[in-house]
MDTraj code that builds the backbone (N, CA, C; nanometers):
import mdtraj as md
import numpy as np

residues = "MET ILE HIS VAL ASN SER VAL THR ALA ALA LEU PHE ASN GLN LEU SER SER ASP PRO VAL LEU THR SER SER GLY PHE VAL ILE GLN GLU GLY GLU ALA PHE ASN THR ASP ILE GLY HIS THR PRO TRP VAL GLY LEU TYR TYR GLY ASN LEU SER ILE THR PRO GLN THR LEU GLY GLY THR HIS PRO TRP LEU GLY GLU LEU ASP LEU PHE ILE TYR VAL GLN GLU GLY SER HIS ARG SER GLY GLN GLU ALA THR ARG LEU LEU SER GLN ALA GLN ASN ALA VAL LEU ASN ALA MET ILE ALA ASP ARG SER LEU GLY GLY THR VAL LEU MET LEU THR GLY MET GLU ILE ALA PRO PHE GLN ARG ASP LEU ALA ASP ASP SER TRP LEU PHE THR ASN GLU VAL SER LEU ARG ALA GLU LEU ARG GLY THR SER GLU".split()
xyz = np.array([
    [8.5544, 12.2304, 10.8019],
    [8.4859, 12.1951, 10.9381],
    [8.5351, 12.0688, 10.9906],
    [8.4808, 12.0541, 11.1169],
    [8.5491, 11.9287, 11.1611],
    [8.4608, 11.8249, 11.1362],
    [8.4796, 11.7065, 11.0895],
    [8.3881, 11.5925, 11.0916],
    [8.4199, 11.4975, 11.1784],
    [8.3231, 11.4704, 11.2844],
    [8.3308, 11.3881, 11.4025],
    [8.3061, 11.2543, 11.3344],
    [8.2290, 11.2335, 11.2459],
    [8.2002, 11.0958, 11.2018],
    [8.3322, 11.0207, 11.1455],
    [8.4248, 11.1139, 11.0881],
    [8.5326, 11.0393, 11.0338],
    [8.6397, 11.0379, 11.1467],
    [8.6203, 11.0584, 11.2626],
    [8.7203, 11.0054, 11.3772],
    [8.6458, 10.9136, 11.4292],
    [8.5220, 10.9047, 11.4406],
    [8.4739, 10.7714, 11.4933],
    [8.4744, 10.6483, 11.4449],
    [8.4676, 10.6874, 11.3016],
    [8.5013, 10.5550, 11.1822],
    [8.6427, 10.5194, 11.1919],
    [8.7305, 10.6112, 11.2013],
    [8.8962, 10.5876, 11.2272],
    [8.8933, 10.4951, 11.3414],
    [8.8509, 10.5200, 11.4529],
    [8.8667, 10.4518, 11.5983],
    [8.7977, 10.2979, 11.5545],
    [8.6777, 10.3159, 11.5113],
    [8.6098, 10.1737, 11.4798],
    [8.7160, 10.0858, 11.3976],
    [8.7798, 10.1574, 11.2789],
    [8.8482, 10.0594, 11.1704],
    [8.9762, 10.0092, 11.2875],
    [9.0187, 10.1036, 11.3456],
    [9.1575, 10.0766, 11.4251],
    [9.1393, 9.9564, 11.5261],
    [9.0240, 9.9605, 11.5966],
    [8.9961, 9.8478, 11.6784],
    [8.9316, 9.7295, 11.6101],
    [8.8599, 9.7520, 11.5039],
    [8.8065, 9.6273, 11.4403],
    [8.9197, 9.5346, 11.3780],
    [9.0168, 9.6063, 11.3357],
    [9.1480, 9.5589, 11.2656],
    [9.2660, 9.5058, 11.3502],
    [9.2414, 9.5392, 11.5016],
    [9.3382, 9.4946, 11.5820],
    [9.3393, 9.3265, 11.5915],
    [9.4633, 9.2722, 11.5839],
    [9.4636, 9.1427, 11.5769],
    [9.4227, 9.0602, 11.7224],
    [9.4362, 9.1285, 11.8328],
    [9.4156, 9.0404, 11.9658],
    [9.2546, 9.0746, 11.9786],
    [9.2125, 9.1730, 11.9152],
    [9.0654, 9.2109, 11.9418],
    [8.9682, 9.0953, 11.8523],
    [9.0401, 9.1177, 11.7393],
    [8.9523, 9.0225, 11.6502],
    [8.9671, 8.8847, 11.6903],
    [9.0899, 8.8149, 11.7182],
    [9.0898, 8.6908, 11.7569],
    [9.0486, 8.6595, 11.8888],
    [8.9954, 8.7571, 11.9763],
    [8.9173, 8.7150, 12.0993],
    [8.7798, 8.7403, 12.0785],
    [8.7313, 8.7772, 11.9766],
    [8.5867, 8.7663, 11.9321],
    [8.5103, 8.8959, 11.9917],
    [8.5897, 8.9979, 12.0023],
    [8.5221, 9.1225, 12.0489],
    [8.4108, 9.1671, 11.9276],
    [8.3120, 9.2269, 12.0011],
    [8.2041, 9.2683, 11.9160],
    [8.2189, 9.4337, 11.9044],
    [8.2424, 9.4988, 11.8148],
    [8.2844, 9.6276, 11.8196],
    [8.1694, 9.6808, 11.7597],
    [8.0905, 9.8101, 11.7873],
    [8.0008, 9.8776, 11.7192],
    [8.0074, 10.0275, 11.7385],
    [7.9882, 10.0849, 11.6343],
    [7.9802, 10.2493, 11.6415],
    [7.8306, 10.3029, 11.6378],
    [7.8100, 10.3590, 11.7618],
    [7.6767, 10.4444, 11.7436],
    [7.5409, 10.3665, 11.7690],
    [7.5565, 10.2489, 11.8184],
    [7.4469, 10.1308, 11.8047],
    [7.3890, 10.1561, 11.9625],
    [7.2787, 10.0865, 11.9514],
    [7.2209, 10.0637, 12.0830],
    [7.3156, 9.9994, 12.1758],
    [7.2984, 10.0299, 12.3151],
    [7.3875, 9.9857, 12.4167],
    [7.3410, 9.8306, 12.4387],
    [7.4700, 9.7420, 12.4593],
    [7.4539, 9.5979, 12.4444],
    [7.3802, 9.5613, 12.5857],
    [7.2819, 9.4672, 12.6006],
    [7.2398, 9.4131, 12.7118],
    [7.2604, 9.2749, 12.7220],
    [7.3003, 9.1885, 12.6114],
    [7.3189, 9.0659, 12.5995],
    [7.4518, 9.0115, 12.6455],
    [7.4315, 8.9171, 12.7359],
    [7.5890, 8.8779, 12.7924],
    [7.6325, 8.7930, 12.6592],
    [7.5575, 8.7492, 12.5866],
    [7.6014, 8.6479, 12.4649],
    [7.7065, 8.7216, 12.3608],
    [7.6816, 8.8577, 12.3664],
    [7.7546, 8.9575, 12.2845],
    [7.8718, 9.0321, 12.3689],
    [7.9474, 8.9542, 12.4406],
    [8.0648, 9.0010, 12.5035],
    [8.1738, 8.9145, 12.4724],
    [8.2880, 8.9744, 12.4775],
    [8.3308, 9.1077, 12.5060],
    [8.2695, 9.1992, 12.4013],
    [8.2272, 9.3001, 12.4432],
    [8.1579, 9.4257, 12.3538],
    [8.2152, 9.5457, 12.3983],
    [8.2434, 9.6283, 12.2598],
    [8.2969, 9.7637, 12.2754],
    [8.2050, 9.8624, 12.2002],
    [8.1516, 9.9271, 12.2560],
    [8.0699, 10.0505, 12.1937],
    [8.1224, 10.1956, 12.1839],
    [8.1312, 10.2555, 12.0627],
    [8.2017, 10.3678, 12.0528],
    [8.0747, 10.4885, 12.0157],
    [8.1226, 10.6046, 12.0798],
    [8.0163, 10.7012, 12.0593],
    [8.0884, 10.8448, 12.0710],
    [8.0362, 10.9528, 12.0221],
    [8.1111, 11.0586, 12.0379],
    [8.0305, 11.1540, 12.1297],
    [8.1086, 11.2477, 12.2049],
    [8.0464, 11.3599, 12.3027],
    [8.0516, 11.4905, 12.2319],
    [8.0871, 11.5583, 12.3331],
    [8.0974, 11.7228, 12.2919],
    [8.2105, 11.7516, 12.2086],
    [8.1869, 11.8480, 12.1267],
    [8.2872, 11.9091, 12.0367],
    [8.3049, 12.0324, 12.0603],
    [8.4172, 12.0807, 12.1305],
    [8.4523, 12.2511, 12.1369],
    [8.5279, 12.2793, 12.0258],
    [8.4976, 12.3961, 11.9834],
    [8.5728, 12.4349, 11.8621],
    [8.6033, 12.5870, 11.8898],
    [8.7229, 12.6157, 11.8925],
    [8.7798, 12.7741, 11.9017],
    [8.8448, 12.8179, 11.7672],
    [8.8236, 12.9509, 11.7304],
    [8.8937, 12.9763, 11.5986],
    [9.0393, 13.0054, 11.6481],
    [9.1427, 12.9719, 11.5521],
    [9.2887, 12.9754, 11.5914],
    [9.3568, 13.0888, 11.4821],
    [9.3070, 13.0968, 11.3690],
    [9.3757, 13.1959, 11.2815],
    [9.2428, 13.2740, 11.1963],
    [9.2984, 13.3842, 11.1294],
    [9.1934, 13.4602, 11.0437],
    [9.2355, 13.3793, 10.9308],
    [9.1531, 13.3187, 10.8456],
    [9.1996, 13.2493, 10.7227],
    [9.2736, 13.1319, 10.7568],
    [9.3446, 13.1036, 10.6334],
    [9.4605, 13.0025, 10.6441],
    [9.3781, 12.8724, 10.6161],
    [9.4377, 12.7553, 10.6352],
    [9.3959, 12.6266, 10.5801],
    [9.3265, 12.5585, 10.6862],
    [9.3677, 12.5858, 10.8237],
    [9.3204, 12.5034, 10.9463],
    [9.3008, 12.6005, 11.0483],
    [9.1851, 12.6885, 11.0323],
    [9.1474, 12.7766, 11.1194],
    [9.0975, 12.7495, 11.2435],
    [9.0389, 12.6447, 11.2515],
    [8.9567, 12.5980, 11.3561],
    [9.0399, 12.4961, 11.4512],
    [9.0304, 12.5025, 11.5878],
    [9.0991, 12.4130, 11.6763],
    [8.9906, 12.3399, 11.7460],
    [8.9774, 12.2020, 11.7521],
    [8.8508, 12.1423, 11.8243],
    [8.9291, 12.0392, 11.9070],
    [8.8297, 12.0282, 12.0271],
    [8.8445, 11.9345, 12.1336],
    [8.7425, 11.8404, 12.1227],
    [8.7489, 11.7084, 12.1059],
    [8.6463, 11.6131, 12.0654],
    [8.6432, 11.5052, 12.1938],
    [8.5332, 11.4909, 12.2620],
    [8.5436, 11.3857, 12.3579],
    [8.4651, 11.2739, 12.2810],
    [8.5470, 11.1574, 12.3153],
    [8.4902, 11.0088, 12.2571],
    [8.4567, 10.9290, 12.3910],
    [8.3656, 10.8357, 12.3594],
    [8.3185, 10.7459, 12.4923],
    [8.3123, 10.6153, 12.4172],
    [8.4090, 10.5511, 12.4668],
    [8.4439, 10.3878, 12.4603],
    [8.3942, 10.3212, 12.5702],
    [8.2698, 10.2220, 12.5483],
    [8.2294, 10.1318, 12.6502],
    [8.2617, 10.0086, 12.6432],
    [8.3581, 9.9387, 12.7316],
    [8.4034, 9.8134, 12.7308],
    [8.3095, 9.7147, 12.8113],
    [8.2908, 9.5963, 12.7771],
    [8.1843, 9.5182, 12.8442],
    [8.2350, 9.3989, 12.8449],
    [8.1900, 9.3144, 12.9513],
    [8.2392, 9.1834, 12.9574],
    [8.1241, 9.1272, 13.0733],
    [8.1088, 8.9985, 13.0696],
    [8.0161, 8.9412, 13.1543],
    [8.0533, 8.7966, 13.1972],
    [7.9922, 8.7307, 13.2815],
    [8.0114, 8.5982, 13.3480],
    [7.8990, 8.5527, 13.3982],
    [7.8966, 8.4195, 13.3772],
    [7.7593, 8.3284, 13.4387],
    [7.8201, 8.2762, 13.5714],
    [7.9474, 8.3125, 13.6165],
    [7.9627, 8.2506, 13.7271],
    [7.9855, 8.3308, 13.8360],
    [8.0438, 8.4480, 13.8457],
    [8.0632, 8.5247, 13.9622],
    [8.0854, 8.6942, 13.8963],
    [8.0643, 8.7524, 13.9943],
    [8.1190, 8.9151, 13.9918],
    [8.2635, 8.9174, 13.9900],
    [8.3375, 8.8500, 14.0701],
    [8.4651, 8.8561, 14.0610],
    [8.5360, 8.8241, 13.9196],
    [8.4623, 8.6888, 13.8767],
    [8.5122, 8.6641, 13.7345],
    [8.4703, 8.7655, 13.6324],
    [8.3623, 8.8472, 13.6354],
    [8.3057, 8.9271, 13.5324],
    [8.4142, 9.0428, 13.5701],
    [8.4395, 9.0768, 13.6647],
    [8.5614, 9.2142, 13.6899],
    [8.6884, 9.1560, 13.6284],
    [8.7431, 9.0553, 13.6512],
    [8.8623, 9.0050, 13.5944],
    [8.8735, 9.0085, 13.4305],
    [8.7369, 8.9475, 13.3957],
    [8.7466, 8.9329, 13.2381],
    [8.7190, 9.0954, 13.1883],
    [8.6762, 9.1802, 13.2620],
    [8.6457, 9.3063, 13.2062],
    [8.7698, 9.3812, 13.2132],
    [8.8664, 9.3563, 13.3142],
    [8.9926, 9.4045, 13.3050],
    [9.0923, 9.3830, 13.2134],
    [9.0704, 9.2401, 13.1675],
    [9.1583, 9.1877, 13.0566],
    [9.1194, 9.2778, 12.9117],
    [8.9712, 9.2739, 12.8936],
    [8.8960, 9.3256, 12.7788],
    [8.9395, 9.4807, 12.7847],
    [8.9536, 9.5421, 12.8965],
    [8.9781, 9.6808, 12.8788],
    [9.1168, 9.7058, 12.8401],
    [9.2216, 9.6357, 12.9051],
    [9.3627, 9.6297, 12.8740],
    [9.3657, 9.6150, 12.7137],
    [9.3247, 9.5132, 12.6703],
    [9.3190, 9.4822, 12.5120],
    [9.2891, 9.6132, 12.4367],
    [9.1648, 9.6654, 12.4427],
    [9.1027, 9.7961, 12.3894],
    [9.1978, 9.9001, 12.3819],
    [9.2358, 9.9278, 12.5331],
    [9.3503, 10.0648, 12.5479],
    [9.4640, 10.0176, 12.4574],
    [9.5156, 9.9141, 12.4380],
    [9.6427, 9.8898, 12.3648],
    [9.6220, 9.8978, 12.2374],
    [9.4977, 9.8557, 12.1905],
    [9.4456, 9.8693, 12.0268],
    [9.4234, 10.0120, 12.0017],
    [9.3834, 10.1117, 12.1185],
    [9.3555, 10.2714, 12.0959],
    [9.4787, 10.3361, 12.0901],
    [9.5822, 10.2979, 12.1668],
    [9.6988, 10.3633, 12.1679],
    [9.8190, 10.3147, 12.0587],
    [9.7927, 10.2416, 11.9856],
    [9.8678, 10.1886, 11.8670],
    [9.8917, 10.3056, 11.7844],
    [9.7848, 10.3691, 11.7490],
    [9.7911, 10.4884, 11.6483],
    [9.7223, 10.5935, 11.7458],
    [9.7868, 10.6803, 11.8099],
    [9.7290, 10.8000, 11.8683],
    [9.6816, 10.9011, 11.7927],
    [9.7058, 10.8957, 11.6519],
    [9.6513, 11.0078, 11.5745],
    [9.5173, 10.9627, 11.4926],
    [9.4687, 10.8351, 11.5664],
    [9.3469, 10.7613, 11.4633],
    [9.3582, 10.7698, 11.3257],
    [9.4505, 10.7386, 11.2744],
    [9.4582, 10.7158, 11.1161],
    [9.4693, 10.8592, 11.0607],
    [9.5164, 10.9725, 11.1353],
    [9.5480, 11.0895, 11.0885],
    [9.4307, 11.1915, 11.1107],
    [9.3045, 11.1299, 11.1773],
    [9.1971, 11.1908, 11.1806],
    [9.1883, 11.2982, 11.3005],
    [9.3120, 11.2942, 11.4026],
    [9.3113, 11.3821, 11.5006],
    [9.4639, 11.4274, 11.5061],
    [9.4957, 11.5354, 11.5792],
    [9.6413, 11.5645, 11.5996],
    [9.7049, 11.4773, 11.7086],
    [9.6158, 11.4692, 11.8156],
    [9.6698, 11.3786, 11.9156],
    [9.5390, 11.3490, 12.0132],
    [9.5804, 11.2301, 12.1036],
    [9.4883, 11.2095, 12.2050],
    [9.5314, 11.2903, 12.3128],
    [9.4730, 11.3614, 12.3915],
    [9.5140, 11.4678, 12.5067],
    [9.4782, 11.3867, 12.6570],
    [9.3908, 11.3097, 12.6502],
    [9.3618, 11.2756, 12.7804],
    [9.2715, 11.1621, 12.7659],
    [9.2380, 11.0668, 12.8783],
    [9.1952, 10.9654, 12.8983],
    [9.1256, 10.9432, 13.0471],
    [9.0082, 10.9130, 13.0659],
    [8.9749, 10.8970, 13.2093],
    [8.8742, 10.7411, 13.2042],
    [8.8954, 10.6722, 13.2882],
    [8.8306, 10.5218, 13.3064],
    [8.7586, 10.5280, 13.4099],
    [8.6271, 10.4854, 13.4062],
    [8.5394, 10.4991, 13.5290],
    [8.4444, 10.3637, 13.5210],
    [8.4147, 10.2940, 13.6090],
    [8.3041, 10.1848, 13.6105],
    [8.1586, 10.2877, 13.5746],
    [8.0908, 10.2057, 13.4826],
    [7.9882, 10.2536, 13.4380],
    [7.8587, 10.1986, 13.4800],
    [7.8688, 10.0665, 13.4565],
    [7.7288, 9.9738, 13.4766],
    [7.7982, 9.8596, 13.5342],
    [7.7025, 9.8045, 13.6546],
    [7.7376, 9.6676, 13.6971],
    [7.5858, 9.6042, 13.6996],
    [7.5372, 9.5157, 13.6235],
    [7.3916, 9.4403, 13.6110],
    [7.4322, 9.3149, 13.6505],
    [7.3214, 9.2704, 13.7467],
    [7.3216, 9.1199, 13.7645],
    [7.1687, 9.0810, 13.7539],
    [7.1518, 8.9887, 13.6471],
    [7.0180, 8.9381, 13.6258],
    [7.0468, 8.7935, 13.5675],
    [6.9416, 8.6817, 13.6183],
    [6.9250, 8.5491, 13.6016],
    [7.0732, 8.5097, 13.5886],
    [7.1415, 8.5229, 13.7257],
    [7.2792, 8.4525, 13.7511],
    [7.3614, 8.4924, 13.6642],
    [7.3842, 8.6043, 13.5758],
    [7.4495, 8.6622, 13.4961],
    [7.5025, 8.8047, 13.5530],
    [7.6404, 8.8277, 13.5165],
    [7.6885, 8.9543, 13.5660],
    [7.7572, 9.0282, 13.4427],
    [7.6938, 9.1462, 13.4035],
    [7.7208, 9.2287, 13.2849],
    [7.8013, 9.3396, 13.3597],
    [7.9092, 9.3721, 13.3132],
    [7.9977, 9.4821, 13.3806],
    [8.0251, 9.5583, 13.2573],
    [8.0250, 9.6903, 13.2776],
    [8.0882, 9.7840, 13.1727],
    [8.1529, 9.8912, 13.2394],
    [8.2638, 9.9392, 13.1976],
    [8.3554, 10.0478, 13.1984],
    [8.3497, 10.1633, 13.0893],
    [8.3642, 10.2755, 13.1397],
    [8.3735, 10.3766, 13.0443],
    [8.4941, 10.4617, 13.0225],
    [8.5494, 10.4387, 12.9160],
    [8.6572, 10.5102, 12.8900],
    [8.6342, 10.6553, 12.8026],
    [8.6526, 10.7474, 12.8761],
    [8.6278, 10.8931, 12.8026],
    [8.7821, 10.9460, 12.7343],
    [8.7686, 10.9668, 12.6216],
    [8.8944, 10.9742, 12.5414],
    [8.8782, 11.1284, 12.5054],
    [8.9844, 11.2204, 12.5228],
    [8.9763, 11.3517, 12.4441],
    [9.0855, 11.3794, 12.3487],
    [9.0390, 11.4165, 12.2501],
    [9.1310, 11.4454, 12.1254],
    [9.1288, 11.5715, 12.0511],
    [9.2319, 11.6162, 12.0127],
    [9.2673, 11.7476, 11.9527],
    [9.2556, 11.7474, 11.8218],
    [9.1766, 11.8195, 11.7462],
    [9.2015, 11.8019, 11.5910],
    [9.1556, 11.9527, 11.5512],
    [9.2078, 11.9544, 11.4355],
    [9.2090, 12.0949, 11.3460],
    [9.1117, 12.0803, 11.2128],
    [9.0310, 12.1979, 11.1998],
    [8.9361, 12.1876, 11.1008],
    [8.9690, 12.2648, 10.9937],
    [8.9224, 12.2627, 10.8668],
    [8.9182, 12.3499, 10.7657],
    [8.8039, 12.4625, 10.7358],
    [8.8478, 12.5482, 10.6625],
    [8.7490, 12.6435, 10.6554],
    [8.6643, 12.6278, 10.5398],
    [8.6088, 12.4820, 10.5201],
    [8.5269, 12.4591, 10.4085],
    [8.4013, 12.5188, 10.3977],
])
top = md.Topology()
chain = top.add_chain()
for i, resn in enumerate(residues, 1):
    res = top.add_residue(resn, chain, resSeq=i)
    for name in ("N", "CA", "C"):
        top.add_atom(name, md.element.get_by_symbol(name[0]), res)
traj = md.Trajectory(xyz[None], top)
């Protein structure tokens, strides 16, 4: 079978061990509640989405082909302005993307990353604080066993 939790754990480990992200104080969480605290930025949240599975062979050791959607939320904030929050979010997103593509097999848990889409997700203004989030949708191809 295909074990989604091993893919998200590998992505979490890959981002958590990235020297740029760790030295920049990124808070990286897998499957946790969405961050609403500007004090916990830069923040990265990892979640899995749909898993599409199709049979590829009758028997064999890897009879299932899967496509997994992963969602990575990158968040940054500012107490000064939306312009600064946008700039900081762009820098944070670039650092996260560089760490993600450093190993496109995510520690061997996927065959390859097959697509990526980045979109604005949330723009919050509260108490003179701007908290901005982008969603990175990542698609990965993987094979499953006949366990």
